[in-house]
N, CA, C, O and the ligand as a Tripos MOL2 file, in Angstrom:
@<TRIPOS>MOLECULE
protein
  277   275    70     0     0
PROTEIN
NO_CHARGES

@<TRIPOS>ATOM
      1 N          14.3110  -46.7830  191.1090 N.3       1 MET1
      2 CA         15.2250  -47.1460  190.0090 C.3       1 MET1
      3 C          16.1720  -45.9930  189.6860 C.2       1 MET1
      4 O          15.7320  -44.8850  189.3780 O.2       1 MET1
      5 N          17.4390  -46.2560  189.7570 N.am      2 THR2
      6 CA         18.4160  -45.2320  189.3930 C.3       2 THR2
      7 C          18.8440  -45.4410  187.9480 C.2       2 THR2
      8 O          19.2210  -46.5500  187.5680 O.2       2 THR2
      9 N          18.7910  -44.3900  187.1440 N.am      3 PRO3
     10 CA         19.2080  -44.5320  185.7520 C.3       3 PRO3
     11 C          20.6820  -44.9000  185.6480 C.2       3 PRO3
     12 O          21.4830  -44.5550  186.5160 O.2       3 PRO3
     13 N          21.0180  -45.5850  184.6050 N.am      4 GLU4
     14 CA         22.4120  -45.9310  184.3920 C.3       4 GLU4
     15 C          23.2090  -44.6700  184.0860 C.2       4 GLU4
     16 O          22.7500  -43.7940  183.3540 O.2       4 GLU4
     17 N          24.4030  -44.5890  184.6520 N.am      5 LEU5
     18 CA         25.1900  -43.3700  184.5060 C.3       5 LEU5
     19 C          25.9820  -43.3670  183.2070 C.2       5 LEU5
     20 O          26.6050  -44.3610  182.8330 O.2       5 LEU5
     21 N          25.9400  -42.2380  182.5370 N.am      6 LEU6
     22 CA         26.7350  -42.0920  181.3230 C.3       6 LEU6
     23 C          28.1940  -41.8970  181.7120 C.2       6 LEU6
     24 O          28.4930  -41.4870  182.8340 O.2       6 LEU6
     25 N          29.1110  -42.1930  180.7770 N.am      7 PRO7
     26 CA         30.5310  -41.9550  181.0590 C.3       7 PRO7
     27 C          30.8060  -40.4640  181.2680 C.2       7 PRO7
     28 O          30.0140  -39.6070  180.8740 O.2       7 PRO7
     29 N          31.9280  -40.1830  181.8880 N.am      8 CYS8
     30 CA         32.3290  -38.8020  182.1430 C.3       8 CYS8
     31 C          32.4400  -38.0180  180.8370 C.2       8 CYS8
     32 O          33.0450  -38.4980  179.8780 O.2       8 CYS8
     33 N          31.8610  -36.8110  180.7910 N.am      9 PRO9
     34 CA         31.9260  -35.9910  179.5730 C.3       9 PRO9
     35 C          33.3220  -35.4180  179.3280 C.2       9 PRO9
     36 O          33.6010  -34.9300  178.2330 O.2       9 PRO9
     37 N          34.1810  -35.4680  180.3060 N.am     10 PHE10
     38 CA         35.5130  -34.8840  180.1630 C.3      10 PHE10
     39 C          36.5560  -35.9210  179.7670 C.2      10 PHE10
     40 O          37.3530  -35.6790  178.8610 O.2      10 PHE10
     41 N          36.5600  -37.0620  180.4290 N.am     11 CYS11
     42 CA         37.6100  -38.0320  180.1570 C.3      11 CYS11
     43 C          37.0620  -39.3840  179.6840 C.2      11 CYS11
     44 O          37.8340  -40.2530  179.2770 O.2      11 CYS11
     45 N          35.7450  -39.5680  179.7330 N.am     12 GLY12
     46 CA         35.1640  -40.7950  179.2270 C.3      12 GLY12
     47 C          35.2100  -41.9690  180.1810 C.2      12 GLY12
     48 O          34.7920  -43.0720  179.8290 O.2      12 GLY12
     49 N          35.7140  -41.7470  181.3820 N.am     13 ALA13
     50 CA         35.7670  -42.8260  182.3670 C.3      13 ALA13
     51 C          34.3970  -43.0260  183.0050 C.2      13 ALA13
     52 O          33.4680  -42.2510  182.7760 O.2      13 ALA13
     53 N          34.2940  -44.0550  183.7900 N.am     14 ALA14
     54 CA         33.0160  -44.3650  184.4240 C.3      14 ALA14
     55 C          32.7270  -43.3840  185.5580 C.2      14 ALA14
     56 O          33.6320  -42.8580  186.2070 O.2      14 ALA14
     57 N          31.4610  -43.1640  185.7630 N.am     15 ALA15
     58 CA         31.0350  -42.3220  186.8800 C.3      15 ALA15
     59 C          30.4030  -43.2030  187.9370 C.2      15 ALA15
     60 O          29.9520  -44.3120  187.6530 O.2      15 ALA15
     61 N          30.3760  -42.7030  189.1430 N.am     16 GLU16
     62 CA         29.7310  -43.4760  190.1900 C.3      16 GLU16
     63 C          28.9420  -42.5640  191.1140 C.2      16 GLU16
     64 O          29.2520  -41.3850  191.2820 O.2      16 GLU16
     65 N          27.9340  -43.1410  191.6940 N.am     17 LEU17
     66 CA         27.1520  -42.4190  192.6860 C.3      17 LEU17
     67 C          27.8710  -42.4900  194.0210 C.2      17 LEU17
     68 O          28.3480  -43.5510  194.4240 O.2      17 LEU17
     69 N          27.9430  -41.3810  194.6890 N.am     18 GLN18
     70 CA         28.5250  -41.3740  196.0200 C.3      18 GLN18
     71 C          27.4960  -40.8810  197.0040 C.2      18 GLN18
     72 O          26.6570  -40.0360  196.6940 O.2      18 GLN18
     73 N          27.5790  -41.4210  198.1780 N.am     19 ASP19
     74 CA         26.6120  -41.0910  199.2090 C.3      19 ASP19
     75 C          27.3900  -40.9050  200.4970 C.2      19 ASP19
     76 O          27.7510  -41.8750  201.1640 O.2      19 ASP19
     77 N          27.6400  -39.6710  200.8370 N.am     20 VAL20
     78 CA         28.5510  -39.4150  201.9520 C.3      20 VAL20
     79 C          27.8320  -38.8330  203.1580 C.2      20 VAL20
     80 O          26.7900  -38.1870  203.0460 O.2      20 VAL20
     81 N          28.4260  -39.0860  204.3010 N.am     21 GLU21
     82 CA         27.9390  -38.5190  205.5540 C.3      21 GLU21
     83 C          28.0700  -37.0110  205.4770 C.2      21 GLU21
     84 O          29.1130  -36.4960  205.0750 O.2      21 GLU21
     85 N          27.0200  -36.3000  205.8570 N.am     22 TRP22
     86 CA         27.0930  -34.8510  205.8390 C.3      22 TRP22
     87 C          26.7800  -34.3410  207.2250 C.2      22 TRP22
     88 O          26.8740  -35.0950  208.1930 O.2      22 TRP22
     89 N          26.4150  -33.1040  207.3420 N.am     23 LEU23
     90 CA         26.2310  -32.5170  208.6630 C.3      23 LEU23
     91 C          24.8620  -32.8030  209.2510 C.2      23 LEU23
     92 O          23.8810  -32.9520  208.5230 O.2      23 LEU23
     93 N          24.8010  -32.8790  210.5660 N.am     24 PHE24
     94 CA         23.5400  -32.9150  211.2970 C.3      24 PHE24
     95 C          22.6160  -34.0220  210.8220 C.2      24 PHE24
     96 O          21.4180  -33.8140  210.6370 O.2      24 PHE24
     97 N          23.1870  -35.1940  210.6300 N.am     25 GLY25
     98 CA         22.3460  -36.3240  210.2620 C.3      25 GLY25
     99 C          21.9130  -36.3040  208.8190 C.2      25 GLY25
    100 O          21.1430  -37.1640  208.3900 O.2      25 GLY25
    101 N          22.3880  -35.3490  208.0690 N.am     26 ARG26
    102 CA         22.0200  -35.3070  206.6630 C.3      26 ARG26
    103 C          23.0560  -36.0890  205.8590 C.2      26 ARG26
    104 O          24.1710  -36.3250  206.3220 O.2      26 ARG26
    105 N          22.6800  -36.4710  204.6860 N.am     27 ARG27
    106 CA         23.6240  -37.1210  203.8020 C.3      27 ARG27
    107 C          23.6680  -36.3600  202.4920 C.2      27 ARG27
    108 O          22.7320  -35.6380  202.1480 O.2      27 ARG27
    109 N          24.7500  -36.5250  201.7710 N.am     28 ARG28
    110 CA         24.9080  -35.8320  200.5100 C.3      28 ARG28
    111 C          25.1130  -36.8470  199.4110 C.2      28 ARG28
    112 O          26.0380  -37.6580  199.4510 O.2      28 ARG28
    113 N          24.2470  -36.7890  198.4470 N.am     29 ALA29
    114 CA         24.3710  -37.6620  197.2830 C.3      29 ALA29
    115 C          24.9800  -36.8570  196.1520 C.2      29 ALA29
    116 O          24.6060  -35.7080  195.9180 O.2      29 ALA29
    117 N          25.9180  -37.4690  195.4590 N.am     30 LEU30
    118 CA         26.4770  -36.7900  194.3030 C.3      30 LEU30
    119 C          27.0080  -37.8120  193.3210 C.2      30 LEU30
    120 O          27.2500  -38.9710  193.6590 O.2      30 LEU30
    121 N          27.1740  -37.3620  192.1340 N.am     31 CYS31
    122 CA         27.6700  -38.2220  191.0820 C.3      31 CYS31
    123 C          29.0210  -37.6860  190.6440 C.2      31 CYS31
    124 O          29.1500  -36.5000  190.3400 O.2      31 CYS31
    125 N          30.0270  -38.5460  190.6080 N.am     32 ALA32
    126 CA         31.3690  -38.0810  190.2850 C.3      32 ALA32
    127 C          32.0940  -39.0870  189.4100 C.2      32 ALA32
    128 O          31.8090  -40.2840  189.4360 O.2      32 ALA32
    129 N          33.0350  -38.5720  188.6360 N.am     33 CYS33
    130 CA         33.8720  -39.4100  187.7840 C.3      33 CYS33
    131 C          34.9470  -40.0660  188.6380 C.2      33 CYS33
    132 O          35.5640  -39.4050  189.4740 O.2      33 CYS33
    133 N          35.1770  -41.3680  188.4350 N.am     34 VAL34
    134 CA         36.1800  -42.0630  189.2410 C.3      34 VAL34
    135 C          37.5960  -41.7160  188.7910 C.2      34 VAL34
    136 O          38.5530  -41.9340  189.5330 O.2      34 VAL34
    137 N          37.7340  -41.1780  187.5840 N.am     35 GLU35
    138 CA         39.0490  -40.9230  187.0210 C.3      35 GLU35
    139 C          39.5240  -39.4880  187.2720 C.2      35 GLU35
    140 O          40.5570  -39.2790  187.9080 O.2      35 GLU35
    141 N          38.7690  -38.4990  186.7720 N.am     36 CYS36
    142 CA         39.2320  -37.1150  186.8680 C.3      36 CYS36
    143 C          38.5560  -36.3470  187.9990 C.2      36 CYS36
    144 O          38.9210  -35.2060  188.2780 O.2      36 CYS36
    145 N          37.5860  -36.9590  188.6430 N.am     37 GLY37
    146 CA         36.9740  -36.3080  189.7980 C.3      37 GLY37
    147 C          35.9290  -35.2650  189.4530 C.2      37 GLY37
    148 O          35.4640  -34.5390  190.3330 O.2      37 GLY37
    149 N          35.5520  -35.1790  188.1800 N.am     38 ALA38
    150 CA         34.4930  -34.2430  187.8110 C.3      38 ALA38
    151 C          33.2180  -34.6080  188.5500 C.2      38 ALA38
    152 O          32.8770  -35.7820  188.6940 O.2      38 ALA38
    153 N          32.5230  -33.5840  189.0150 N.am     39 GLN39
    154 CA         31.3260  -33.8380  189.7930 C.3      39 GLN39
    155 C          30.0960  -33.2390  189.1410 C.2      39 GLN39
    156 O          30.1400  -32.1690  188.5340 O.2      39 GLN39
    157 N          29.0270  -33.9430  189.2820 N.am     40 GLY40
    158 CA         27.7540  -33.4170  188.8510 C.3      40 GLY40
    159 C          27.0630  -32.7030  189.9930 C.2      40 GLY40
    160 O          27.6990  -32.2100  190.9240 O.2      40 GLY40
    161 N          25.7770  -32.6620  189.8990 N.am     41 ARG41
    162 CA         24.9970  -31.9800  190.9070 C.3      41 ARG41
    163 C          25.0920  -32.6950  192.2590 C.2      41 ARG41
    164 O          25.1390  -33.9230  192.3320 O.2      41 ARG41
    165 N          25.1170  -31.9020  193.3070 N.am     42 GLU42
    166 CA         25.0840  -32.4650  194.6540 C.3      42 GLU42
    167 C          23.7240  -32.2080  195.2590 C.2      42 GLU42
    168 O          23.0790  -31.1930  194.9960 O.2      42 GLU42
    169 N          23.3170  -33.1350  196.0580 N.am     43 LEU43
    170 CA         22.0020  -32.9980  196.6680 C.3      43 LEU43
    171 C          22.0590  -33.4910  198.1110 C.2      43 LEU43
    172 O          22.4410  -34.6300  198.3820 O.2      43 LEU43
    173 N          21.6770  -32.6220  199.0130 N.am     44 ASP44
    174 CA         21.5990  -33.0320  200.4210 C.3      44 ASP44
    175 C          20.2270  -33.5940  200.7120 C.2      44 ASP44
    176 O          19.2170  -33.1090  200.2020 O.2      44 ASP44
    177 N          20.2050  -34.6050  201.5230 N.am     45 TYR45
    178 CA         18.9080  -35.1220  201.9230 C.3      45 TYR45
    179 C          18.9970  -35.6900  203.3310 C.2      45 TYR45
    180 O          20.0790  -35.9850  203.8380 O.2      45 TYR45
    181 N          17.8640  -35.8300  203.9280 N.am     46 ARG46
    182 CA         17.8130  -36.3910  205.2820 C.3      46 ARG46
    183 C          17.1820  -37.7710  205.1910 C.2      46 ARG46
    184 O          16.0290  -37.9100  204.7830 O.2      46 ARG46
    185 N          17.9420  -38.7890  205.5720 N.am     47 PRO47
    186 CA         17.4170  -40.1480  205.4430 C.3      47 PRO47
    187 C          16.1580  -40.3370  206.2870 C.2      47 PRO47
    188 O          16.1120  -39.9230  207.4450 O.2      47 PRO47
    189 N          15.1820  -40.9380  205.7280 N.am     48 GLY48
    190 CA         13.9390  -41.1980  206.4530 C.3      48 GLY48
    191 C          13.8910  -42.6310  206.9380 C.2      48 GLY48
    192 O          14.9000  -43.3340  206.8930 O.2      48 GLY48
    193 N          12.7590  -43.0650  207.3920 N.am     49 PRO49
    194 CA         12.5980  -44.4330  207.9010 C.3      49 PRO49
    195 C          12.7660  -45.4870  206.8010 C.2      49 PRO49
    196 O          13.1180  -46.6310  207.0880 O.2      49 PRO49
    197 N          12.5240  -45.1180  205.5890 N.am     50 ASP50
    198 CA         12.7840  -46.0580  204.5020 C.3      50 ASP50
    199 C          13.7890  -45.4420  203.5250 C.2      50 ASP50
    200 O          14.3270  -44.3670  203.7910 O.2      50 ASP50
    201 N          14.0370  -46.0880  202.4410 N.am     51 ASP51
    202 CA         15.0510  -45.6090  201.5050 C.3      51 ASP51
    203 C          14.4870  -44.7080  200.4240 C.2      51 ASP51
    204 O          15.1760  -44.3910  199.4550 O.2      51 ASP51
    205 N          13.2420  -44.2940  200.5830 N.am     52 GLY52
    206 CA         12.5980  -43.4930  199.5390 C.3      52 GLY52
    207 C          13.3400  -42.2070  199.2150 C.2      52 GLY52
    208 O          13.5600  -41.8840  198.0480 O.2      52 GLY52
    209 N          13.7290  -41.4680  200.2610 N.am     53 LEU53
    210 CA         14.4010  -40.1900  200.0360 C.3      53 LEU53
    211 C          15.7680  -40.3920  199.4080 C.2      53 LEU53
    212 O          16.2030  -39.6070  198.5650 O.2      53 LEU53
    213 N          16.4360  -41.4510  199.8270 N.am     54 ARG54
    214 CA         17.7530  -41.7320  199.2580 C.3      54 ARG54
    215 C          17.6230  -42.0590  197.7710 C.2      54 ARG54
    216 O          18.3810  -41.5660  196.9360 O.2      54 ARG54
    217 N          16.6520  -42.8930  197.4740 N.am     55 ASP55
    218 CA         16.4430  -43.2500  196.0720 C.3      55 ASP55
    219 C          16.1020  -42.0240  195.2370 C.2      55 ASP55
    220 O          16.5460  -41.8920  194.0960 O.2      55 ASP55
    221 N          15.3060  -41.1290  195.8220 N.am     56 GLU56
    222 CA         14.9450  -39.9040  195.1190 C.3      56 GLU56
    223 C          16.1740  -39.0440  194.8520 C.2      56 GLU56
    224 O          16.3540  -38.5170  193.7540 O.2      56 GLU56
    225 N          17.0180  -38.9110  195.8760 N.am     57 ALA57
    226 CA         18.2220  -38.0930  195.7430 C.3      57 ALA57
    227 C          19.1510  -38.6990  194.6930 C.2      57 ALA57
    228 O          19.7080  -37.9830  193.8610 O.2      57 ALA57
    229 N          19.3110  -40.0090  194.7390 N.am     58 TRP58
    230 CA         20.1730  -40.6810  193.7670 C.3      58 TRP58
    231 C          19.6510  -40.5010  192.3590 C.2      58 TRP58
    232 O          20.4020  -40.2580  191.4140 O.2      58 TRP58
    233 N          18.3480  -40.6280  192.2490 N.am     59 TYR59
    234 CA         17.7310  -40.4800  190.9370 C.3      59 TYR59
    235 C          17.9940  -39.0810  190.3890 C.2      59 TYR59
    236 O          18.3270  -38.9150  189.2150 O.2      59 TYR59
    237 N          17.8400  -38.0790  191.2480 N.am     60 ALA60
    238 CA         18.0120  -36.6850  190.8270 C.3      60 ALA60
    239 C          19.4530  -36.4140  190.3840 C.2      60 ALA60
    240 O          19.6750  -35.7860  189.3490 O.2      60 ALA60
    241 N          20.4300  -36.8830  191.1630 N.am     61 VAL61
    242 CA         21.8120  -36.5920  190.7910 C.3      61 VAL61
    243 C          22.2230  -37.3990  189.5510 C.2      61 VAL61
    244 O          23.0220  -36.9350  188.7380 O.2      61 VAL61
    245 N          21.6760  -38.5910  189.4190 N.am     62 ALA62
    246 CA         21.9920  -39.4010  188.2410 C.3      62 ALA62
    247 C          21.4330  -38.7440  186.9820 C.2      62 ALA62
    248 O          22.1080  -38.6950  185.9530 O.2      62 ALA62
    249 N          20.2170  -38.2450  187.0610 N.am     63 CYS63
    250 CA         19.6210  -37.5630  185.9160 C.3      63 CYS63
    251 C          20.3980  -36.3070  185.5760 C.2      63 CYS63
    252 O          20.6240  -36.0110  184.4030 O.2      63 CYS63
    253 N          20.8090  -35.5610  186.6030 N.am     64 ALA64
    254 CA         21.5580  -34.3270  186.3800 C.3      64 ALA64
    255 C          22.8860  -34.6540  185.6850 C.2      64 ALA64
    256 O          23.3050  -33.9440  184.7720 O.2      64 ALA64
    257 N          23.5310  -35.7150  186.1170 N.am     65 TRP65
    258 CA         24.7960  -36.1220  185.4970 C.3      65 TRP65
    259 C          24.5710  -36.5000  184.0360 C.2      65 TRP65
    260 O          25.3420  -36.1080  183.1600 O.2      65 TRP65
    261 N          23.5470  -37.2360  183.7920 N.am     66 ASN66
    262 CA         23.3040  -37.7370  182.4430 C.3      66 ASN66
    263 C          22.8520  -36.6660  181.4530 C.2      66 ASN66
    264 O          22.9750  -36.8470  180.2420 O.2      66 ASN66
    265 N          22.3370  -35.5670  181.9580 N.am     67 THR67
    266 CA         21.7680  -34.5770  181.0430 C.3      67 THR67
    267 C          22.6520  -33.3650  180.8320 C.2      67 THR67
    268 O          22.3160  -32.4990  180.0250 O.2      67 THR67
    269 N          23.7790  -33.2760  181.5360 N.am     68 ARG68
    270 CA         24.5760  -32.0720  181.3030 C.3      68 ARG68
    271 C          25.4120  -32.2100  180.0420 C.2      68 ARG68
    272 O          25.7040  -33.3130  179.5810 O.2      68 ARG68
    273 N          25.7790  -31.0890  179.5130 N.am     69 ALA69
    274 CA         26.4730  -31.0670  178.2230 C.3      69 ALA69
    275 C          27.9000  -31.5900  178.3540 C.2      69 ALA69
    276 O          28.6320  -31.6430  177.3660 O.2      69 ALA69
    277 ZN         36.3160  -37.8430  184.0860 Zn       70 ZN70
@<TRIPOS>BOND
     1     1     2 1
     2     2     3 1
     3     3     4 2
     4     3     5 am
     5     5     6 1
     6     6     7 1
     7     7     8 2
     8     7     9 am
     9     9    10 1
    10    10    11 1
    11    11    12 2
    12    11    13 am
    13    13    14 1
    14    14    15 1
    15    15    16 2
    16    15    17 am
    17    17    18 1
    18    18    19 1
    19    19    20 2
    20    19    21 am
    21    21    22 1
    22    22    23 1
    23    23    24 2
    24    23    25 am
    25    25    26 1
    26    26    27 1
    27    27    28 2
    28    27    29 am
    29    29    30 1
    30    30    31 1
    31    31    32 2
    32    31    33 am
    33    33    34 1
    34    34    35 1
    35    35    36 2
    36    35    37 am
    37    37    38 1
    38    38    39 1
    39    39    40 2
    40    39    41 am
    41    41    42 1
    42    42    43 1
    43    43    44 2
    44    43    45 am
    45    45    46 1
    46    46    47 1
    47    47    48 2
    48    47    49 am
    49    49    50 1
    50    50    51 1
    51    51    52 2
    52    51    53 am
    53    53    54 1
    54    54    55 1
    55    55    56 2
    56    55    57 am
    57    57    58 1
    58    58    59 1
    59    59    60 2
    60    59    61 am
    61    61    62 1
    62    62    63 1
    63    63    64 2
    64    63    65 am
    65    65    66 1
    66    66    67 1
    67    67    68 2
    68    67    69 am
    69    69    70 1
    70    70    71 1
    71    71    72 2
    72    71    73 am
    73    73    74 1
    74    74    75 1
    75    75    76 2
    76    75    77 am
    77    77    78 1
    78    78    79 1
    79    79    80 2
    80    79    81 am
    81    81    82 1
    82    82    83 1
    83    83    84 2
    84    83    85 am
    85    85    86 1
    86    86    87 1
    87    87    88 2
    88    87    89 am
    89    89    90 1
    90    90    91 1
    91    91    92 2
    92    91    93 am
    93    93    94 1
    94    94    95 1
    95    95    96 2
    96    95    97 am
    97    97    98 1
    98    98    99 1
    99    99   100 2
   100    99   101 am
   101   101   102 1
   102   102   103 1
   103   103   104 2
   104   103   105 am
   105   105   106 1
   106   106   107 1
   107   107   108 2
   108   107   109 am
   109   109   110 1
   110   110   111 1
   111   111   112 2
   112   111   113 am
   113   113   114 1
   114   114   115 1
   115   115   116 2
   116   115   117 am
   117   117   118 1
   118   118   119 1
   119   119   120 2
   120   119   121 am
   121   121   122 1
   122   122   123 1
   123   123   124 2
   124   123   125 am
   125   125   126 1
   126   126   127 1
   127   127   128 2
   128   127   129 am
   129   129   130 1
   130   130   131 1
   131   131   132 2
   132   131   133 am
   133   133   134 1
   134   134   135 1
   135   135   136 2
   136   135   137 am
   137   137   138 1
   138   138   139 1
   139   139   140 2
   140   139   141 am
   141   141   142 1
   142   142   143 1
   143   143   144 2
   144   143   145 am
   145   145   146 1
   146   146   147 1
   147   147   148 2
   148   147   149 am
   149   149   150 1
   150   150   151 1
   151   151   152 2
   152   151   153 am
   153   153   154 1
   154   154   155 1
   155   155   156 2
   156   155   157 am
   157   157   158 1
   158   158   159 1
   159   159   160 2
   160   159   161 am
   161   161   162 1
   162   162   163 1
   163   163   164 2
   164   163   165 am
   165   165   166 1
   166   166   167 1
   167   167   168 2
   168   167   169 am
   169   169   170 1
   170   170   171 1
   171   171   172 2
   172   171   173 am
   173   173   174 1
   174   174   175 1
   175   175   176 2
   176   175   177 am
   177   177   178 1
   178   178   179 1
   179   179   180 2
   180   179   181 am
   181   181   182 1
   182   182   183 1
   183   183   184 2
   184   183   185 am
   185   185   186 1
   186   186   187 1
   187   187   188 2
   188   187   189 am
   189   189   190 1
   190   190   191 1
   191   191   192 2
   192   191   193 am
   193   193   194 1
   194   194   195 1
   195   195   196 2
   196   195   197 am
   197   197   198 1
   198   198   199 1
   199   199   200 2
   200   199   201 am
   201   201   202 1
   202   202   203 1
   203   203   204 2
   204   203   205 am
   205   205   206 1
   206   206   207 1
   207   207   208 2
   208   207   209 am
   209   209   210 1
   210   210   211 1
   211   211   212 2
   212   211   213 am
   213   213   214 1
   214   214   215 1
   215   215   216 2
   216   215   217 am
   217   217   218 1
   218   218   219 1
   219   219   220 2
   220   219   221 am
   221   221   222 1
   222   222   223 1
   223   223   224 2
   224   223   225 am
   225   225   226 1
   226   226   227 1
   227   227   228 2
   228   227   229 am
   229   229   230 1
   230   230   231 1
   231   231   232 2
   232   231   233 am
   233   233   234 1
   234   234   235 1
   235   235   236 2
   236   235   237 am
   237   237   238 1
   238   238   239 1
   239   239   240 2
   240   239   241 am
   241   241   242 1
   242   242   243 1
   243   243   244 2
   244   243   245 am
   245   245   246 1
   246   246   247 1
   247   247   248 2
   248   247   249 am
   249   249   250 1
   250   250   251 1
   251   251   252 2
   252   251   253 am
   253   253   254 1
   254   254   255 1
   255   255   256 2
   256   255   257 am
   257   257   258 1
   258   258   259 1
   259   259   260 2
   260   259   261 am
   261   261   262 1
   262   262   263 1
   263   263   264 2
   264   263   265 am
   265   265   266 1
   266   266   267 1
   267   267   268 2
   268   267   269 am
   269   269   270 1
   270   270   271 1
   271   271   272 2
   272   271   273 am
   273   273   274 1
   274   274   275 1
   275   275   276 2
@<TRIPOS>SUBSTRUCTURE
     1 MET1         2 RESIDUE 1 A MET
     2 THR2         6 RESIDUE 1 A THR
     3 PRO3        10 RESIDUE 1 A PRO
     4 GLU4        14 RESIDUE 1 A GLU
     5 LEU5        18 RESIDUE 1 A LEU
     6 LEU6        22 RESIDUE 1 A LEU
     7 PRO7        26 RESIDUE 1 A PRO
     8 CYS8        30 RESIDUE 1 A CYS
     9 PRO9        34 RESIDUE 1 A PRO
    10 PHE10       38 RESIDUE 1 A PHE
    11 CYS11       42 RESIDUE 1 A CYS
    12 GLY12       46 RESIDUE 1 A GLY
    13 ALA13       50 RESIDUE 1 A ALA
    14 ALA14       54 RESIDUE 1 A ALA
    15 ALA15       58 RESIDUE 1 A ALA
    16 GLU16       62 RESIDUE 1 A GLU
    17 LEU17       66 RESIDUE 1 A LEU
    18 GLN18       70 RESIDUE 1 A GLN
    19 ASP19       74 RESIDUE 1 A ASP
    20 VAL20       78 RESIDUE 1 A VAL
    21 GLU21       82 RESIDUE 1 A GLU
    22 TRP22       86 RESIDUE 1 A TRP
    23 LEU23       90 RESIDUE 1 A LEU
    24 PHE24       94 RESIDUE 1 A PHE
    25 GLY25       98 RESIDUE 1 A GLY
    26 ARG26      102 RESIDUE 1 A ARG
    27 ARG27      106 RESIDUE 1 A ARG
    28 ARG28      110 RESIDUE 1 A ARG
    29 ALA29      114 RESIDUE 1 A ALA
    30 LEU30      118 RESIDUE 1 A LEU
    31 CYS31      122 RESIDUE 1 A CYS
    32 ALA32      126 RESIDUE 1 A ALA
    33 CYS33      130 RESIDUE 1 A CYS
    34 VAL34      134 RESIDUE 1 A VAL
    35 GLU35      138 RESIDUE 1 A GLU
    36 CYS36      142 RESIDUE 1 A CYS
    37 GLY37      146 RESIDUE 1 A GLY
    38 ALA38      150 RESIDUE 1 A ALA
    39 GLN39      154 RESIDUE 1 A GLN
    40 GLY40      158 RESIDUE 1 A GLY
    41 ARG41      162 RESIDUE 1 A ARG
    42 GLU42      166 RESIDUE 1 A GLU
    43 LEU43      170 RESIDUE 1 A LEU
    44 ASP44      174 RESIDUE 1 A ASP
    45 TYR45      178 RESIDUE 1 A TYR
    46 ARG46      182 RESIDUE 1 A ARG
    47 PRO47      186 RESIDUE 1 A PRO
    48 GLY48      190 RESIDUE 1 A GLY
    49 PRO49      194 RESIDUE 1 A PRO
    50 ASP50      198 RESIDUE 1 A ASP
    51 ASP51      202 RESIDUE 1 A ASP
    52 GLY52      206 RESIDUE 1 A GLY
    53 LEU53      210 RESIDUE 1 A LEU
    54 ARG54      214 RESIDUE 1 A ARG
    55 ASP55      218 RESIDUE 1 A ASP
    56 GLU56      222 RESIDUE 1 A GLU
    57 ALA57      226 RESIDUE 1 A ALA
    58 TRP58      230 RESIDUE 1 A TRP
    59 TYR59      234 RESIDUE 1 A TYR
    60 ALA60      238 RESIDUE 1 A ALA
    61 VAL61      242 RESIDUE 1 A VAL
    62 ALA62      246 RESIDUE 1 A ALA
    63 CYS63      250 RESIDUE 1 A CYS
    64 ALA64      254 RESIDUE 1 A ALA
    65 TRP65      258 RESIDUE 1 A TRP
    66 ASN66      262 RESIDUE 1 A ASN
    67 THR67      266 RESIDUE 1 A THR
    68 ARG68      270 RESIDUE 1 A ARG
    69 ALA69      274 RESIDUE 1 A ALA
    70 ZN70       277 GROUP 0 **** ****
């Protein structure tokens, strides 16, 4: 379960989770504002046979986004 994302602390626009291709088979999960491009914590992870690691990474970046000042 990924927590619902709070609006951007800078401009109040919606934030979204992004999951981009990274190096060497790794992926990078991050949370960013769709309007001003502010970014929260980034987290690299290596996709496993199931979606567990991805869900964990998403959860972590979503929590980090929601808890920053
Ligand atoms: Zn913003």
